[in-house]
C-alpha atoms as a printed R data frame, in Angstrom:
    type eleno elety resid chain resno       x       y       z
1   ATOM     1    CA   MET     A     1 144.795 101.754  98.427
2   ATOM     2    CA   ILE     A     2 143.622  98.275  97.340
3   ATOM     3    CA   GLN     A     3 141.347  98.080 100.367
4   ATOM     4    CA   ASN     A     4 139.731 101.439  99.704
5   ATOM     5    CA   ARG     A     5 139.189 100.408  95.970
6   ATOM     6    CA   LEU     A     6 137.488  97.269  97.155
7   ATOM     7    CA   LEU     A     7 135.208  99.009  99.414
8   ATOM     8    CA   ALA     A     8 133.814 101.020  96.544
9   ATOM     9    CA   LEU     A     9 131.066  99.337  94.671
10  ATOM    10    CA   PRO     A    10 131.272  98.612  90.944
11  ATOM    11    CA   PRO     A    11 130.027 101.762  89.040
12  ATOM    12    CA   ALA     A    12 127.790  99.770  86.819
13  ATOM    13    CA   GLY     A    13 124.817  97.548  87.980
14  ATOM    14    CA   ASN     A    14 122.857  97.195  91.288
15  ATOM    15    CA   LEU     A    15 122.380  93.558  91.838
16  ATOM    16    CA   TRP     A    16 124.972  90.934  92.023
17  ATOM    17    CA   ARG     A    17 125.575  87.256  92.764
18  ATOM    18    CA   THR     A    18 128.465  86.302  94.746
19  ATOM    19    CA   GLU     A    19 130.372  84.935  91.624
20  ATOM    20    CA   GLN     A    20 129.859  88.083  89.864
21  ATOM    21    CA   LEU     A    21 131.560  90.079  92.669
22  ATOM    22    CA   LEU     A    22 134.340  87.601  92.877
23  ATOM    23    CA   ASP     A    23 134.911  87.869  89.055
24  ATOM    24    CA   LEU     A    24 135.070  91.709  89.567
25  ATOM    25    CA   GLY     A    25 137.941  91.220  92.060
26  ATOM    26    CA   TYR     A    26 135.978  91.441  95.295
27  ATOM    27    CA   GLY     A    27 137.012  88.711  97.678
28  ATOM    28    CA   SER     A    28 134.972  87.215 100.465
29  ATOM    29    CA   ARG     A    29 136.574  89.771 102.985
30  ATOM    30    CA   ALA     A    30 135.749  92.661 100.592
31  ATOM    31    CA   ILE     A    31 132.161  91.681 100.285
32  ATOM    32    CA   ARG     A    32 131.816  91.186 104.117
33  ATOM    33    CA   ALA     A    33 133.438  94.774 104.486
34  ATOM    34    CA   LEU     A    34 130.911  96.223 102.084
35  ATOM    35    CA   LEU     A    35 128.041  94.514 104.016
36  ATOM    36    CA   ASP     A    36 129.451  95.805 107.399
37  ATOM    37    CA   ALA     A    37 130.132  99.339 106.051
38  ATOM    38    CA   GLY     A    38 126.491  99.604 104.641
39  ATOM    39    CA   GLY     A    39 127.344  99.691 100.892
40  ATOM    40    CA   LEU     A    40 125.826  96.328 100.038
41  ATOM    41    CA   VAL     A    41 122.562  94.614 101.369
42  ATOM    42    CA   ARG     A    42 122.317  90.977 101.205
43  ATOM    43    CA   LEU     A    43 118.763  90.067  99.877
44  ATOM    44    CA   ARG     A    44 119.212  86.295 100.014
45  ATOM    45    CA   HIS     A    45 121.899  83.624 100.026
46  ATOM    46    CA   GLY     A    46 124.362  84.545  97.246
47  ATOM    47    CA   CYS     A    47 122.666  87.720  95.967
48  ATOM    48    CA   TYR     A    48 123.276  91.452  96.878
49  ATOM    49    CA   ILE     A    49 121.956  94.724  96.127
50  ATOM    50    CA   ARG     A    50 123.470  98.402  96.106
51  ATOM    51    CA   ALA     A    51 122.327  99.631  99.575
52  ATOM    52    CA   SER     A    52 121.671 103.157  98.343
53  ATOM    53    CA   LEU     A    53 119.163 101.759  95.956
54  ATOM    54    CA   TRP     A    54 117.626  99.520  98.515
55  ATOM    55    CA   ASN     A    55 117.302 102.172 101.124
56  ATOM    56    CA   ALA     A    56 115.590 104.544  98.718
57  ATOM    57    CA   GLN     A    57 112.899 102.023  97.710
58  ATOM    58    CA   PRO     A    58 109.346 102.051  99.377
59  ATOM    59    CA   PRO     A    59 107.967  98.724 100.881
60  ATOM    60    CA   ASP     A    60 106.056  97.588  97.791
61  ATOM    61    CA   ALA     A    61 109.256  98.072  95.566
62  ATOM    62    CA   ARG     A    62 111.385  96.228  98.079
63  ATOM    63    CA   SER     A    63 108.929  93.282  97.812
64  ATOM    64    CA   ARG     A    64 109.200  93.180  94.075
65  ATOM    65    CA   GLN     A    65 112.988  93.561  94.441
66  ATOM    66    CA   LEU     A    66 113.088  90.405  96.624
67  ATOM    67    CA   ILE     A    67 111.490  88.543  93.645
68  ATOM    68    CA   PHE     A    68 114.009  90.017  91.099
69  ATOM    69    CA   ALA     A    69 116.882  88.952  93.475
70  ATOM    70    CA   HIS     A    70 115.594  85.325  93.484
71  ATOM    71    CA   ALA     A    71 115.478  85.298  89.872
72  ATOM    72    CA   HIS     A    72 119.048  86.850  89.612
73  ATOM    73    CA   GLY     A    73 120.288  84.545  92.252
74  ATOM    74    CA   THR     A    74 118.972  81.273  90.809
75  ATOM    75    CA   ARG     A    75 119.892  82.286  87.076
76  ATOM    76    CA   THR     A    76 122.775  79.771  87.063
77  ATOM    77    CA   THR     A    77 121.465  77.276  89.718
78  ATOM    78    CA   SER     A    78 118.122  76.505  88.358
79  ATOM    79    CA   THR     A    79 116.556  74.888  85.258
80  ATOM    80    CA   GLY     A    80 114.061  77.800  85.239
81  ATOM    81    CA   SER     A    81 111.073  75.510  84.590
82  ATOM    82    CA   PHE     A    82 109.042  77.261  87.382
83  ATOM    83    CA   LEU     A    83 106.652  80.055  87.155
84  ATOM    84    CA   TYR     A    84 106.357  82.983  89.764
85  ATOM    85    CA   SER     A    85 102.909  82.625  91.179
86  ATOM    86    CA   HIS     A    86 100.434  83.286  93.817
87  ATOM    87    CA   THR     A    87 101.404  86.668  95.846
88  ATOM    88    CA   SER     A    88 104.807  86.743  93.929
89  ATOM    89    CA   ALA     A    89 102.961  87.005  90.546
90  ATOM    90    CA   ALA     A    90 100.525  89.447  92.119
91  ATOM    91    CA   ARG     A    91 103.418  91.608  93.174
92  ATOM    92    CA   LEU     A    92 104.964  91.564  89.795
93  ATOM    93    CA   ARG     A    93 101.720  92.623  88.288
94  ATOM    94    CA   ARG     A    94 101.315  95.321  90.978
95  ATOM    95    CA   LEU     A    95  97.969  93.966  92.233
96  ATOM    96    CA   TYR     A    96  96.871  95.182  95.493
97  ATOM    97    CA   LEU     A    97  97.957  93.013  98.341
98  ATOM    98    CA   TRP     A    98  97.083  93.667 101.986
99  ATOM    99    CA   ASP     A    99  98.930  92.202 105.116
100 ATOM   100    CA   VAL     A   100 100.768  89.593 103.065
101 ATOM   101    CA   ASP     A   101 104.381  88.378 103.677
102 ATOM   102    CA   ASP     A   102 107.269  88.618 101.259
103 ATOM   103    CA   ALA     A   103 107.468  84.706 100.659
104 ATOM   104    CA   ILE     A   104 108.497  83.864  97.100
105 ATOM   105    CA   HIS     A   105 105.941  81.551  95.452
106 ATOM   106    CA   LEU     A   106 106.972  79.217  92.633
107 ATOM   107    CA   LEU     A   107 104.722  77.039  90.595
108 ATOM   108    CA   GLN     A   108 106.076  73.840  89.225
109 ATOM   109    CA   LYS     A   109 104.454  70.825  87.318
110 ATOM   110    CA   VAL     A   110 106.570  68.513  89.501
111 ATOM   111    CA   HIS     A   111 108.906  69.246  92.437
112 ATOM   112    CA   PRO     A   112 112.469  68.592  91.136
113 ATOM   113    CA   SER     A   113 114.575  66.623  93.679
114 ATOM   114    CA   ASN     A   114 117.821  68.217  92.375
115 ATOM   115    CA   GLU     A   115 116.917  71.906  93.090
116 ATOM   116    CA   ARG     A   116 117.235  73.559  96.523
117 ATOM   117    CA   HIS     A   117 115.066  76.335  97.406
118 ATOM   118    CA   GLY     A   118 115.582  78.928 100.220
119 ATOM   119    CA   LYS     A   119 113.560  79.256 103.434
120 ATOM   120    CA   ASP     A   120 111.685  82.028 102.060
121 ATOM   121    CA   VAL     A   121 110.379  80.141  99.070
122 ATOM   122    CA   ARG     A   122 106.955  78.237  98.801
123 ATOM   123    CA   CYS     A   123 106.944  75.747  96.015
124 ATOM   124    CA   HIS     A   124 103.505  74.637  94.596
125 ATOM   125    CA   THR     A   125 103.023  71.652  92.224
126 ATOM   126    CA   ARG     A   126  99.766  72.175  90.689
127 ATOM   127    CA   PRO     A   127  99.505  71.543  86.929
128 ATOM   128    CA   PHE     A   128  99.444  74.460  84.530
129 ATOM   129    CA   ALA     A   129  98.888  74.797  80.786
130 ATOM   130    CA   GLU     A   130 100.384  77.299  78.061
131 ATOM   131    CA   HIS     A   131  97.593  79.673  78.631
132 ATOM   132    CA   ASP     A   132  98.393  79.891  82.355
133 ATOM   133    CA   ILE     A   133 101.833  81.286  81.398
134 ATOM   134    CA   ASP     A   134 102.689  84.998  80.938
135 ATOM   135    CA   VAL     A   135 105.837  87.152  81.136
136 ATOM   136    CA   VAL     A   136 105.965  90.141  83.371
137 ATOM   137    CA   ASN     A   137 109.059  92.306  83.752
138 ATOM   138    CA   GLY     A   138 111.044  89.589  81.955
139 ATOM   139    CA   LEU     A   139 110.015  86.988  84.485
140 ATOM   140    CA   ARG     A   140 107.669  83.842  83.710
141 ATOM   141    CA   THR     A   141 104.624  84.315  85.785
142 ATOM   142    CA   THR     A   142 101.118  82.874  85.982
143 ATOM   143    CA   SER     A   143  98.472  84.694  83.845
144 ATOM   144    CA   LEU     A   144  96.397  87.371  85.372
145 ATOM   145    CA   GLU     A   145  93.348  84.960  85.874
146 ATOM   146    CA   ARG     A   146  95.528  82.087  87.246
147 ATOM   147    CA   THR     A   147  97.199  84.544  89.612
148 ATOM   148    CA   ILE     A   148  93.867  85.693  91.078
149 ATOM   149    CA   ALA     A   149  92.536  82.108  91.325
150 ATOM   150    CA   ASP     A   150  95.725  80.915  93.047
151 ATOM   151    CA   CYS     A   151  95.639  83.927  95.479
152 ATOM   152    CA   ALA     A   152  92.038  83.580  96.282
153 ATOM   153    CA   MET     A   153  92.539  79.966  97.398
154 ATOM   154    CA   LEU     A   154  95.689  80.940  99.486
155 ATOM   155    CA   LEU     A   155  94.661  84.224 101.201
156 ATOM   156    CA   GLY     A   156  91.844  85.134 103.539
157 ATOM   157    CA   TYR     A   157  88.554  86.414 102.201
158 ATOM   158    CA   ARG     A   158  89.102  90.039 102.526
159 ATOM   159    CA   GLN     A   159  92.631  89.902 101.261
160 ATOM   160    CA   ALA     A   160  91.443  87.848  98.305
161 ATOM   161    CA   LEU     A   161  88.489  90.339  97.652
162 ATOM   162    CA   ILE     A   162  90.993  93.402  97.539
163 ATOM   163    CA   LEU     A   163  93.072  91.587  94.968
164 ATOM   164    CA   THR     A   164  90.202  90.235  92.978
165 ATOM   165    CA   ASP     A   165  88.536  93.645  92.703
166 ATOM   166    CA   HIS     A   166  91.865  95.152  91.417
167 ATOM   167    CA   GLY     A   167  92.384  92.259  89.052
168 ATOM   168    CA   LEU     A   168  89.032  92.592  87.380
169 ATOM   169    CA   ARG     A   169  89.434  96.227  87.003
170 ATOM   170    CA   LEU     A   170  92.706  95.496  85.246
171 ATOM   171    CA   GLY     A   171  90.918  93.477  82.798
172 ATOM   172    CA   ALA     A   172  90.805  89.750  84.162
173 ATOM   173    CA   ASP     A   173  88.119  87.808  82.443
174 ATOM   174    CA   ALA     A   174  85.267  87.215  84.975
175 ATOM   175    CA   ALA     A   175  84.046  84.118  82.814
176 ATOM   176    CA   VAL     A   176  87.458  82.580  82.949
177 ATOM   177    CA   LEU     A   177  87.669  82.907  86.634
178 ATOM   178    CA   GLN     A   178  84.254  81.416  87.146
179 ATOM   179    CA   ALA     A   179  85.205  78.450  84.940
180 ATOM   180    CA   MET     A   180  88.401  78.008  87.021
181 ATOM   181    CA   ALA     A   181  86.154  77.938  90.154
182 ATOM   182    CA   ASP     A   182  83.714  75.486  88.598
183 ATOM   183    CA   ALA     A   183  86.514  72.994  87.927
184 ATOM   184    CA   LEU     A   184  88.263  73.177  91.275
185 ATOM   185    CA   ASP     A   185  85.815  71.226  93.391
186 ATOM   186    CA   GLY     A   186  87.355  69.772  96.612
187 ATOM   187    CA   ARG     A   187  90.459  72.059  96.333
188 ATOM   188    CA   ARG     A   188  91.585  73.673  99.456
189 ATOM   189    CA   GLY     A   189  90.503  77.459  99.410
190 ATOM   190    CA   ILE     A   190  87.810  76.868  96.779
191 ATOM   191    CA   ARG     A   191  84.963  78.157  99.048
192 ATOM   192    CA   THR     A   192  86.865  81.399  99.520
193 ATOM   193    CA   PHE     A   193  87.491  81.690  95.798
194 ATOM   194    CA   ARG     A   194  83.850  81.297  95.027
195 ATOM   195    CA   ARG     A   195  82.674  83.485  97.752
196 ATOM   196    CA   VAL     A   196  84.950  86.283  96.331
197 ATOM   197    CA   LEU     A   197  83.863  85.849  92.861
198 ATOM   198    CA   ALA     A   198  80.255  86.229  94.086
199 ATOM   199    CA   THR     A   199  80.992  89.634  95.731
200 ATOM   200    CA   ALA     A   200  83.951  91.128  93.717
201 ATOM   201    CA   ASP     A   201  83.496  94.482  92.070
202 ATOM   202    CA   PRO     A   202  85.867  96.257  89.737
203 ATOM   203    CA   ARG     A   203  84.422  99.512  90.580
204 ATOM   204    CA   SER     A   204  86.363  99.638  93.824
205 ATOM   205    CA   GLU     A   205  89.527 101.910  93.150
206 ATOM   206    CA   SER     A   206  91.523 101.052  96.287
207 ATOM   207    CA   PRO     A   207  92.008  98.410  99.075
208 ATOM   208    CA   GLY     A   208  90.169 100.898 101.435
209 ATOM   209    CA   GLU     A   209  87.201 101.228  99.208
210 ATOM   210    CA   THR     A   210  87.043  97.364  98.832
211 ATOM   211    CA   LEU     A   211  87.122  96.798 102.740
212 ATOM   212    CA   ALA     A   212  84.517  99.696 103.204
213 ATOM   213    CA   ARG     A   213  82.052  97.849 100.655
214 ATOM   214    CA   GLU     A   214  82.747  94.533 102.335
215 ATOM   215    CA   LEU     A   215  82.004  95.972 105.789
216 ATOM   216    CA   ILE     A   216  78.728  97.793 104.638
217 ATOM   217    CA   LEU     A   217  77.586  94.418 103.156
218 ATOM   218    CA   ARG     A   218  78.679  92.410 106.358
219 ATOM   219    CA   LEU     A   219  76.972  94.926 108.712
220 ATOM   220    CA   ARG     A   220  73.772  94.599 106.760
221 ATOM   221    CA   ILE     A   221  73.690  98.359 105.998
222 ATOM   222    CA   LYS     A   222  71.638  99.444 102.935
223 ATOM   223    CA   PRO     A   223  74.092  99.040 100.149
224 ATOM   224    CA   PRO     A   224  75.095 102.218  98.262
225 ATOM   225    CA   GLU     A   225  76.177 102.707  94.787
226 ATOM   226    CA   PRO     A   226  79.837 102.796  93.995
227 ATOM   227    CA   GLN     A   227  81.576 105.514  92.015
228 ATOM   228    CA   LEU     A   228  78.432 107.608  91.472
229 ATOM   229    CA   GLU     A   229  78.844 110.491  89.292
230 ATOM   230    CA   VAL     A   230  76.774 113.687  90.127
231 ATOM   231    CA   SER     A   231  76.802 117.270  88.781
232 ATOM   232    CA   SER     A   232  76.758 120.501  90.659
233 ATOM   233    CA   ARG     A   233  77.383 124.132  89.848
234 ATOM   234    CA   ALA     A   234  81.264 123.301  90.338
235 ATOM   235    CA   GLY     A   235  81.239 120.546  87.740
236 ATOM   236    CA   ARG     A   236  81.106 116.776  87.712
237 ATOM   237    CA   HIS     A   237  81.992 114.781  90.919
238 ATOM   238    CA   ARG     A   238  82.519 111.146  91.355
239 ATOM   239    CA   LEU     A   239  81.519 109.792  94.895
240 ATOM   240    CA   ASP     A   240  83.341 106.720  96.263
241 ATOM   241    CA   PHE     A   241  79.929 105.526  97.683
242 ATOM   242    CA   ALA     A   242  76.558 107.093  97.406
243 ATOM   243    CA   TRP     A   243  72.867 106.681  98.738
244 ATOM   244    CA   LYS     A   244  71.138 108.768  96.025
245 ATOM   245    CA   GLU     A   245  67.756 108.874  97.751
246 ATOM   246    CA   GLU     A   246  69.074 109.970 101.184
247 ATOM   247    CA   LYS     A   247  71.901 112.130  99.469
248 ATOM   248    CA   ILE     A   248  74.605 110.547 101.597
249 ATOM   249    CA   ALA     A   249  78.048 110.247 100.409
250 ATOM   250    CA   LEU     A   250  80.805 108.112 101.819
251 ATOM   251    CA   GLU     A   251  84.341 109.028 100.861
252 ATOM   252    CA   PHE     A   252  87.415 107.017 101.896
253 ATOM   253    CA   ASP     A   253  90.475 109.178 102.529
254 ATOM   254    CA   GLY     A   254  93.200 106.637 102.516
255 ATOM   255    CA   ARG     A   255  94.833 106.633  99.257
256 ATOM   256    CA   THR     A   256  98.178 107.858 100.200
257 ATOM   257    CA   LYS     A   257  98.669 104.661 102.307
258 ATOM   258    CA   TYR     A   258  98.814 102.652  99.094
259 ATOM   259    CA   PHE     A   259  99.977 104.967  96.416
260 ATOM   260    CA   ASP     A   260 103.084 107.235  95.905
261 ATOM   261    CA   TYR     A   261 100.696 109.965  95.492
262 ATOM   262    CA   ARG     A   262  99.987 113.099  97.775
263 ATOM   263    CA   PRO     A   263  97.384 115.515  96.649
264 ATOM   264    CA   THR     A   264  98.541 118.976  95.923
265 ATOM   265    CA   ALA     A   265  97.055 121.949  97.592
266 ATOM   266    CA   GLU     A   266  95.339 122.795  94.309
267 ATOM   267    CA   VAL     A   267  93.719 119.215  94.145
268 ATOM   268    CA   ILE     A   268  92.601 119.525  97.637
269 ATOM   269    CA   PHE     A   269  90.989 122.953  97.214
270 ATOM   270    CA   GLU     A   270  89.122 121.704  94.075
271 ATOM   271    CA   GLU     A   271  87.941 118.613  95.873
272 ATOM   272    CA   ARG     A   272  86.616 120.681  98.682
273 ATOM   273    CA   ARG     A   273  85.119 123.028  96.289
274 ATOM   274    CA   ARG     A   274  83.043 120.505  94.740
275 ATOM   275    CA   GLU     A   275  82.156 118.957  97.876
276 ATOM   276    CA   LYS     A   276  80.806 122.320  99.243
277 ATOM   277    CA   ALA     A   277  78.868 122.737  96.058
278 ATOM   278    CA   LEU     A   278  77.008 119.361  96.513
279 ATOM   279    CA   MET     A   279  76.430 120.150 100.247
280 ATOM   280    CA   ASP     A   280  74.757 123.222  99.119
281 ATOM   281    CA   GLU     A   281  72.368 120.926  97.148
282 ATOM   282    CA   GLY     A   282  71.534 118.782 100.142
283 ATOM   283    CA   TRP     A   283  74.285 116.160 100.038
284 ATOM   284    CA   ARG     A   284  76.026 115.104 103.293
285 ATOM   285    CA   PHE     A   285  79.234 113.473 103.664
286 ATOM   286    CA   VAL     A   286  80.686 110.826 105.814
287 ATOM   287    CA   ARG     A   287  84.513 110.599 105.526
288 ATOM   288    CA   VAL     A   288  86.288 107.570 106.832
289 ATOM   289    CA   GLU     A   289  89.938 106.718 107.019
290 ATOM   290    CA   TRP     A   290  91.733 103.294 107.263
291 ATOM   291    CA   GLN     A   291  91.472 102.989 110.893
292 ATOM   292    CA   HIS     A   292  87.768 103.641 110.908
293 ATOM   293    CA   LEU     A   293  87.384 100.223 108.874
294 ATOM   294    CA   PHE     A   294  88.346  98.289 112.024
295 ATOM   295    CA   ARG     A   295  85.935  99.958 114.440
296 ATOM   296    CA   GLU     A   296  82.888  98.405 113.297
297 ATOM   297    CA   GLN     A   297  80.328  99.567 115.670
298 ATOM   298    CA   GLU     A   298  81.549 103.058 115.351
299 ATOM   299    CA   PHE     A   299  81.490 102.710 111.578
300 ATOM   300    CA   LYS     A   300  77.929 101.335 111.507
301 ATOM   301    CA   SER     A   301  76.727 103.876 113.964
302 ATOM   302    CA   ARG     A   302  77.880 106.898 111.974
303 ATOM   303    CA   LEU     A   303  76.416 105.456 108.742
304 ATOM   304    CA   LEU     A   304  73.152 104.703 110.208
305 ATOM   305    CA   ARG     A   305  72.865 108.067 111.852
306 ATOM   306    CA   ALA     A   306  73.427 109.690 108.421
307 ATOM   307    CA   LEU     A   307  71.110 107.486 106.609
308 ATOM   308    CA   THR     A   308  68.393 108.174 109.101
309 ATOM   309    CA   GLY     A   309  69.028 111.884 109.148
310 ATOM   310    CA   ARG     A   310  70.154 112.212 112.563
311 ATOM   311    CA   SER     A   311  72.881 114.569 113.659
312 ATOM   312    CA   GLY     A   312  76.445 113.820 114.472
313 ATOM   313    CA   ALA     A   313  77.419 111.685 111.371
C-alpha cells in the first residue's frame, strides 16, 4: 500500500527538485521507481517533471521547459546573479530559432568560482548594464536587442538572419542594434552581426520566408517585393513575395512546421479562391516548401522560368 502511494505523483505541481520530493515523503528508491515506471522524467540533475506534461509538449515547448527546469533546479544552489542569454533568452521570448541545440546560456559579469554548472550550460562573462536586463516569464533575461546581438554573434548567418527578422518584427530597435554593432569592433562574430543588420527585413513572417529571401539574394535573382498587397474580385490578397511587373508571386507553404496551426478547410478554400481570382487577372504562382530551399539549382531554375515567361514554373 505504501509502495503504491509512493508510485503516485503529488496531485499538485509539475516540476520538483529532489529535496522537494524528499520533503513530500518520496525516498530515493521511490523516485527511481517513478522514473522507471514512466511517471517522472529527469530534465537535469536534481530536477524532475511530470511525465504526462513532458510527453504532451511539442519540441519548442520542451526547449523552454529545460530553461524553467534549470531555473527551478538552481533556485536554492545559485546566487541568481546571472541572466538567461543568447539562444536561451531567444527561446523565452519565442524568437524563431532554426537548427539550434538546447544548451542553457547564462550571462554573468564575472565567472563565480563557487558555483557549478551542468554540462548543458554555457557561461558567458561579457559586461552588461541595467538596460540590458529584462524579465520574461519571471526569469531575468537579456533585453530583446541584447538577445539579438548575442545570438547574431554566436550563430551562423542564416540562423541569425531568421532570428533578427523576427526580433525586428516584434519591435527591436534597429538603431540600438546598429549602435551595438558599431561598438563591438574585434569581437568574435561581429562580421556576421553587421552582415545580418545590413540584410534583415521585418516583413518576413516565418523562417521559411527569411530563407527564401536570402536564397533569392544569394542566387542573384531579381529581388521581389515582400508582403505585397493586391486586389482582385475576391478581395485583398497579401503575397509572400511578388514581382509586380512580371505578375509572378512566390508563396512559401511551410508554416505548419513552425506554428501550432493547421489551416481549416474553409481557410484553404478561401486562399485558393483568392489565388484563382488573381490568376484570372494574369498572376502566376510559384509555390515552394521547406525542402525546396535546399535544392538551390531547382529553386533558381523554377523562378527564372517563371520570370522569363517560360512554361514549367
